[in-house]
N, C-alpha and C positions, 0 to 999 in steps of 0.2 A: 241777730247780728248781720250788717250787711257784709256784701262780698268785699270790700276793701278792707274792713275788720278781720274778715277771716283771712284774708292773705298776709295780714301784717302779724297773726298770731301763729302763723305756719313756722314750725321748727324744722330745719332739714333733717334732725335726727328722728323726729316723730313721723316723718313718710318714709315708709318700710323700704330699704334698698331692695328687698326681695320683690316689692311690687314695682320698683323701677327695673329691675332685670327682666321680670315677667313682661312688663309693658313694652321693653326694648325688644324682646325677643318675639312677642306679638307682632309688633311693627316690621321687625327685620324678616320674618318667614310668612307674613300675611301674603295673600294675593296682592294686596295692594302694595305692600312691602317690596316684594319681588316684581318690580315693573316690568312692562313689556322690552323696553329698551335694554333692561339688565338682561332678561333671558335672550334676545337676540344677538347681543354683543358679549359673549363672555369673555372676550380678550380685554373688554375695559375694566373687569373686575379684579381686583387685588387678589393673586393667586393665594396669599398667605390667609385668605377668610375663606377658601374653597376647599371643602373636602374633597381628597382625591378618590374616593371611592363612589360617593353619591353625586360629586360635580355640582355641589349646590353650598350656599353658604353655611358654615358650620351650625349644628345644632347639639349642645351639650357637649362641646369637644372634649376628649378624654386622651390622655398621654400614655401611649403603651411603654413597657420598659427599654425599648429601643428609641424612645425620643420622639416617635413619629405620631402624629395627631389625627384623630378621625371621631366621626360623630358616633356617640353611644350607640344610637341604633345600628349603625353601620358595623360595629365592633360586635354586637350581639350577633348580626346575621353571618358572621364568618364561620366557616365549617371547622370544629375542631381538629387539628392536626393529630392529636393524641390526648389520651385521657388515663393518668396515672392514680396511684393509691393515696391515701391519706397524707396530706401535709399541713403544716401550719405556716402560714405565709405572714402573720402579724405577729410582732414580739411584744407589743405595747398595748395599753388600754384603747379600747375603740374609743370613737367619739362621743358615745353614751356611756362611757365609763364601765363598760362590761369586758370581762376578760376574753381573750381570743377565742373563736371556736374553730374547732378541727374539721375541716371539710373532707369529706370522704373521697373526693375526686379533685384532680388538679388537671384542669383544661387547659391545653397548648395550643395556641393558634399561630398560623403565619401571617407575619405583617404584609399587608397589601402593597407596600412601599419598597421594604428592603428584603422581603422574605426571609426574616430571620423567626426564628421559634421564640416566642415570647411566652408566659405564662400568666395566666388571669388570675386575679386573685379569687378567693372563695367567693365573694359576693358580685363577681362577674363585672361586666363593665362598670357599675355603679361604684365598684371599689376603686377604680383607677382615679388618678389625680386629673382634675381638670384643667384644660388649658385656657387661663385667662388672658393670654397674649392673643391667643386665637379669637376668643371673644372680643377684646378691644379693636383686631383687625375687622370683625364683622360691624362692630359699631361704627367705625370710622369709614366701612364702605358703605353701610346705610346713610350716613350722613353725607358721602360725597355722591350717593346716587339720587338722594332726595334733595340734596342741597340746602336742607334744614332738618332740624330736630325739635321735639317738642319739649316743653319744660318739665324736670321731673316731679317738680311740687305742686303745680295747678293743673299741667296737662292740659291748660287753655290756649296758650300761645307759643310761639316759636322760641326756643332758646337762644339766647344772645351771648350770653356769659356762662362761666363755669368755674365754680368752686375747687380748686387744686387739692385742698383738704379734704372735703367731704366727697369730692369726685362726683358731683351732681350737677346737671344743666339747669340755668336758671333764665328764666325769662326776667325782663327789665324790671317788673314789679315784684318778683319774688328776689330779685338780687338785692332790692333796697330794703327788704324786709330781713333779708341774711344779714345784712351789714349792722341792722339794729339790734340783732341779738347778742346779747352779751359774750356768748360762747363762739359764736361766730364771727364777732366783728373784726376780728385781726386776720382772718383767714384771706389767703390770696385768690383774688377772682380776676381772670382773664378773658379776653373776647374768645368767642368758639371760632370765628372764621381764623383768627391767629392760630389758634392751636390745630385746627383743621390743616391748615397751610403747612405747619410745622409737623404734622402727624402725631401729635403728643395727646391725643385724645384716648382716655383709659378709663375702665369702670371700676367700681370698688370690688375688692374680694370679700365675699360675704360667709358668714358661717352656715352650714348644711341644717345645723341644729337649731339655730336661732337666727332667721333670715334678716332679722332687722339689725343684727350687729356684724361688723366688720372685723375681719380677721387682723387685729392689730398687735397681737401677742405671741410668743413663742414658746411653748413649754420645751425645755431642754430635755427633761425626762422622758416625754414622748416622742421627742424629736419631730414635732408638729406645730404649724401655727394654730391659735386657739383665739376665741373671742373674748370678751370680758367676762360674760356670764359662764362660758365654759371652763374661764380660770377660777371663777370663783365657786364653782360647784365640783365639776370632775376632776380639775387640776389644783385642787386646793393647797395640798401637800407638796406640789411639785416646784421647781425652779421655773417659773415663768418672767420673761422680760420683755421689754417692749421691742417690736420688730426693729424700728429704726435704730437701737442701742446695739443690737447684735448683728444686723445685716452685714457689717463690715467684716465679722469672722466668718460667717457661712459664705457670704459673697466671696471672701477672700480665699476660701479654700477651692471655690470653684474656679475663681480666676486664675489661682497657682497652677491649677490642673490645665485649664486651657492655655495658658500663655507659657506654663514651665514645660509641659509635656506634650501637649495635642496639638499646638500651633506649629511648631518644630516638625513634629510628625506629618501634619497636615501639608506643609510646605514640601516636604520630602515626597509625599504621596502625590501631590500636584506636579511636582517635578517628574516622578516616575512615570505617572499617567501621561503627561504630555510627551515623555521620551518615546513611551509605547506607542503614542498615536502618531509622534513623527516616524517612528520607525514602520508602522503599519502603513503610514501613506508611501515611505520610501519603498516599503515591499511592494504595495500595491504597482505604484509606477514602475518598479523594476520587473515586476511579472508581466505587466502590459508591454514593456518595450521589449522583454524576452519573447513573450507570445507574438509579438509585431515582426520579431528576426524569424523565428519559426515559420510563421505564415509566410514571410517574404521567401526563405529558402524554400518552402514546400512548392511557392507559385514558380520560383527558378527552377527547382529542381523536376517538377513536373513538366515545365516546358523544355527543359532539356531532355527528360523521358520521351516526351513527345517528339521532338526532334530526331532521337535516336532511333524511335519506332519507325519514324516514316524513312529514315536512312536504310534500316534493315528491310522494309517493305520494298524500296527501291533496287536493293541489293536482290532480293528475293525476284523480282520481275524481270532483272537482267537475267539470272540464272535461267529464269523459265524461258525467256526469249532465245538465251543462246543454246540451251540444250533441244527446245523446239526447233531450232534452225538445223542443228546436227541432225537430229532425226528425221527432219524434212528432207535434208541433202541425202541421208543414207536410204531414205525411203524412196526417192527418185532414181538413185542409183540402183537399188534392188529390183524396182519397176522396170527399169530400162533393161537390166541384165537379164531380168525374166522374159520380158517380151523377146528380146533377140534369142535367148536361149531356147523358148517354146516355139518360136517360129521356125528356128533351124533344126529342132527335132521332129516338128510337125511335117515340115517338107521333106526330111530324109526318110521317116517313117512312110509317107504317101509316095515318095519315089520307090522305095522298097517292096511297097505293098501292090502297088498300082502300076507300075511302070515295067515295061519290056525290058529285055536284056539289053536292046539297042538303047533304048531311053534311058536306061541307067547309066550305060556307059558313055551317052551323050553329056547326060549332067554331072558325069563323076568329078570333072576337074572343077567346077564351081562349087559343088556341095561339099567335097573335101576340103576345099580352102577355106569356104565359110564355117565349117564345122572345126577345123584345125585352129582357126583364129579364135572362135569361141572358147575353145579347150585352152589353148595357151593364154592368150591375153583377155579374156573376157574377166568381167567383175566376180569373183566368187569368194567371198569372205567366209571365214570360219562362224559356225553359230555362236560360238563363245564372244564374238566380236562384234556381233551384232546387237544393237541397243545394249552396250554394256552396262548401261546405267539407266535404271528405271526410275529414278528420284530417291532411291533408297539411301544414296550418300548424302543427301542434303538434310542437314538436321540443325536443331535451333539449340543452342547451349546456354539457357538462361543464367548459371552460375559462373560463365566465363567472363573475365575482365574484358571491357570494349574500350578503355582509354577516357577520355573525359571529353564532354561536350560542354560549351560555354563555362569552363572552371568545374564541372560538377562531374563525379566519376560515375560510369553508366557501367551496367553489365549486359551481357546476351550478345551471342554472335552468331552468324550464320556459318556453319562449317560446310564445306563441299568436298571433303577428304573421301577418297575411294579406296577401298581394301584392295591390296595388291599382296595376295597369298605367297608369291615368291619373295614377299619382303618380311614376312611375319618370323618372328625369333622365339625361340624357347630359352627361358634362363631357368638356372637350377640343377643341381647333380640329380635330384630325384627322377628324372627323365633317363638318366643312363644307369645308377645302380641303386639298389633298395636292400632293405634287411627284413627278415621274415619277421611278422609281428610288430614292426614299427611303422608309424605314419610316415609317406613319403611326399616330398611336395616339389612341384614346378610351377613355373608362370609363362603362358602365353600372351605374347605383346604383339597386338594386330597394327600393322603398318602399312602406310598408303605407298604409292609408287615413288616418292622420293625418301621413303626410310623412316618417316616421321611416324611417332604413335598417332593413333586416330584421334585420341582423347576424348571419346566417347565409347560407351558400352552398348550392349543391345545385339550383339552378332550371334549368330546361331552356332555355338562352339560344342562340339562333339568330341569326347574322350573316350578310347576303347583300351583295355589293356588284356592282351589274350596271350596265354601260355604256349610257347611254341610246340612244347612236346604234347601238352594235354589239350586238345581242341575244346574240350568243355570247362577248362579251367579260366575263368576269367576273373580280374580284379574289377570291384566297383571304383569307379572314380566319381569324385564331387567337384563340381566345377563352380567357381563362385565369380561374378561379374563384378569388377573393381569400379565399373562405370568411368574409366581412363583410358580405356582402349586395351587394358591389362585383364587376363583372367587366371585365377588361382586355381591350382589343381591339386587335390590331395588324393591319396589312396593308402590302403594297409594291406599288403600281401599277406596271403596265409601260408603260402608254400614256396620255398625256394624254386629257382630255376631261370630259364630263359623265358623272356617276354617281349612281346612287340607293341607298343604305344602308338596307337591311330590318334592323330591330332587332326580334326577336320573343321574347316569353318564354311559354313554353306553348303554343306554337304561336299567339301573338295578338301583335299590333303592339303596342309602347307608344306613348305619347302623343308625336305628331310623325313616326313613322314613315310611309313612307320618308323619309329625309332627303336632300336634295341635297347632292352632293359634287363640288367641282371639283378637277381635278386637272391642274396646268402642267405643261408640259415641263421637261426637266431643265435644271438651271442651267448655263449654259456658263460654263466657267473661263477665265480669263485666261491667254493663251499668252506674253504679253509680258512686260516688266519695268516695275513701277511706278517712274517716274525722272522727274528734273528735266527733263532734255534729252537728245535722243539723241548728242549732242556728249561729254558728260559720261560718260554708261553705256557707250558702244562705245569710250572712250579716244580720241576723234577720228576715228574711221573716217569716209570719205567715203562709202562704200556703205550706211551703216546708216541703216534707215529708220524712220519712226514714223507712229503712225495719226492724229495731231493734224494739223491743217492749217499749221502751223510749217515755214518754208523757212530755209534759210542760204545765202549767197552762195558762190562760190568751188569750186563743184562738190559740195558736199556736199548729200545727198538726204535729210538727217533734219533736225529743228529743234534751236535754239540759243536760249540766254538773251537775251532784248531784240530777237529778230529777229522778222520777219514772221510772224502767225499761231500765234507759242507762247501757249499758253492762260494763262501767268503762274503756274502752279502744277504741282507734280508730278501726273502722269497717267500711264496705261497706254499702254505703246509699240505694244500691238497694236491698240486700239480708239480711243485717246484719252481715255478716260473719265477724269474728274478724282475719283472717288470709288473707293477703294482696295476696298471690299468692296462689289462691284458685279459684274453679268453682263456678259460681255464682249459687244460692239455690232458686232464685226466678222466677218461671214461669210467664212469660206474664206480669210482674210487671216492669213498665218503669218509674221510679220517676221523678220528676222535676228536669230538669238541674241547677245545682247552678250557680249563679252570678259569673262574672269574679271577683268581689271583695271577695265574699265568698271563691272562689277557691283560691285565694291569701292568705287569711286568715288562710285557711286550710293547707296549705303547709308550714306557716311560724310556724304554730303550730306544 
């Protein structure tokens, strides 16, 4: 039979769709199919036709339960996230008509796209649903890349037409044969170029058990598409319908979920995401603006601090020059006075040692005049007034406020106050009176010549408390520097008596030191009960006594209301004192402790 005759007798149904798919896969994945231009410029490839794992065109794409598709080999290479015990994933008959098998392990993997945990079927990646839409995208991408496709029937020429019913690509010769066949004469045939421009090229969905058969039926019992042979064998007793007759029902369910539930949610999610992104942008802009404000403030503050630092250094230099000039002037005066005094003394000593009587009497007048002048009007300062300040009065107080510089508050001042012992003061009664066994307190405030507190600490303060009658009896005093020019002093005398309080700063007494201190004996606490009478506080006990002079007839040894000697007001049972806050006046007298009942009655009264 000649070649034309063979082409006329070709039936689209006799040409295996499985062979069509394998032929197309081999073309799309062969080195020739993946051209160099396709490899060099992946941006020209339709992303729907590329696996996100291997970055290549799909090869046997499978749909995970999270609805993301990947190559079957890529899914097999995923590391298991977890492996659990036996589980039955398939509730209907398998495609070969066998009952479902129990898998001993259920493998869970993470989706490479959304990172969702998904369970693989017992058969692994092969048991997942094939993504035929992805295969259509691969087919369309291959067509766009090579700009031509071979005829699915003869494989000799380029396909120019496509049967929409059989989903096969036909060359011009095979297309004519296709129209002459009785079964396919009414099929719709369109141009491949038009379909390519419209993106409507698709491939038939074939049965995995019968590669020559397309899945045109749907088994309601098994809830899966089947081919004619599967419906006649494995699903003979099942309710099978044509896919085009029931697609509106199942497609409607999907459409209802999408349109009625998911699209509104999708819109809300998109709006929420947009709001979050806008908020993020606003937050970022606000953070950047605030950061710039902080940096500007820091620059301004640093400049102000630097200006203040230069001002402090200038002030320090002025003090140095001032004190240096004062010391230099005093030094010159002392040198001149020393030279004059030394010259007069040496002349007088030489005159007395070497001169004769006539020589001494001859020079007596001028010598006495000079010496008298040196004694009466010569420069003779006291040692305390010479170089009174060695610089110890100059201090830097970093925490002291120094006003504002260019609108920024700054701290740190140079203090030049000089301690004046005659201006120092003692505050608190603890420097005059104290009590045996109880802490005493007073405060020393160091001041300058103007009477102002120094405002700084660090002075050498010594406090000694000495008994006037017992020279070996001293009280230890604790001095705490408050770092503000004041010093807190605390002590606890062990014995009563008269004491002297020595307060010295830099080994010199302050004004009024030593101070007289009188320490009284320890306060004696009451050992009895502050009651109205003995009869009430003791609950009528006859042997209960009281420190007051009150008596009661009937053999009672204590006092009672309205009886002879009762003070007429509440008093202490130990000494009879009518003052509740007082010292006990009954030496060695320990009255009988009242009963609980008597104590309660006394409190109530």
